[in-house]
GUMARMAR-612560 format. One record per residue (C-alpha): residue in three letters; z, y, x. Coordinates in steps of 0.1 Angstrom, whole numbers, padded with zeros to 4 digits, always signed. Layout:
<atoms>
AlaZYX/...
</atoms>
This chain:
<atoms>
Unk+0201+0226-0074/Unk+0226+0210-0055/Unk+0220+0190-0024/Unk+0221+0155-0044/Unk+0192+0171-0067/Unk+0169+0182-0036/Unk+0176+0149-0022/Unk+0159+0130-0051/Unk+0132+0155-0053/Unk+0122+0147-0018/Unk+0129+0109-0018/Unk+0097+0086-0019/Unk+0089+0077-0051/Unk+0070+0045-0037/Unk+0096+0020-0053/Unk+0087+0034-0089/Unk+0054+0017-0086/Unk+0052-0018-0098/Unk+0053-0047-0071/Unk+0066-0020-0044/Unk+0102-0025-0029/Unk+0120-0012-0001/Unk+0104-0035+0023/Unk+0071-0026+0011/Unk+0079+0009+0011/Unk+0086+0007+0044/Unk+0055-0005+0055/Unk+0038+0026+0036/Unk+0061+0048+0054/Unk+0053+0033+0091/Unk+0020+0049+0085/Unk+0029+0080+0071/Unk+0027+0071+0035/Unk+0061+0084+0021/Unk+0048+0097-0015/Unk+0027+0077-0041/Unk+0003+0104-0047/Unk-0006+0098-0010/Unk-0021+0066-0017/Unk-0050+0081-0041/Unk-0082+0079-0026/Unk-0071+0057+0004/Unk-0087+0023+0014/Unk-0063-0005+0006/Unk-0077-0026+0035/Unk-0075+0003+0061/Unk-0037+0007+0051/Unk-0030-0027+0051/Unk-0047-0030+0089/Unk-0029+0003+0098/Unk+0003-0014+0086/Unk-0002-0050+0106/Unk-0010-0025+0139/Unk+0025-0007+0132/Unk+0044-0037+0128/Unk+0026-0053+0159/Unk+0019-0087+0140/Unk-0006-0099+0113/Unk+0012-0093+0079/Unk+0010-0117+0051/Unk-0023-0109+0033/Unk-0004-0109-0001/Unk+0008-0073+0011/Unk-0026-0062+0007/Unk-0026-0074-0029/Unk+0002-0049-0030/Unk-0014-0024-0013/Unk-0043-0028-0038/Unk-0020-0025-0067/Unk-0002+0008-0054/Unk-0035+0024-0046/Unk-0049+0016-0083/Unk-0016+0030-0095/Unk-0018+0064-0076/Unk-0054+0064-0088/Unk-0040+0064-0124/Unk-0049+0029-0132/Unk-0025+0005-0149/Unk+0001-0011-0134/Unk-0007-0049-0127/Unk+0013-0079-0109/Unk+0001-0081-0072/Unk-0013-0116-0080/Unk-0039-0097-0098/Unk-0055-0086-0070/Unk-0056-0119-0050/Unk-0093-0132-0061/Unk-0109-0096-0054/Unk-0086-0093-0018/Unk-0103-0130-0008/Unk-0136-0116-0019/Unk-0132-0086+0002/Unk-0118-0103+0035/Unk-0147-0130+0032/Unk-0174-0102+0030/Unk-0187-0090+0063/Unk-0174-0059+0077/Unk-0194-0034+0092/Unk-0198-0033+0128/Unk-0170-0019+0146/Unk-0144-0026+0117/Unk-0115-0053+0124/Unk-0103-0074+0098/Unk-0068-0081+0091/
</atoms>
């Protein structure tokens, strides 16, 4: 195996997910997610909140749609456009959060 093959193997595969480009991959990387397999079993809202905290500002809520899509794909569900998740995101964010949790 040459150095190029090793770099490809070790490189992030996040941008192979539908809806995830370099900018979104950087948001994931800022919270320690460098491989799509690390998304399986994660709470998309918690990831989004961590991303917002890491960036030091409230991020666009549409990013949460993309995070939801990425988690679904990591868990083996079909790839769907990010806007497929918008109604679910709006429902989740409108629901009361348990005491002690912060919303985006």
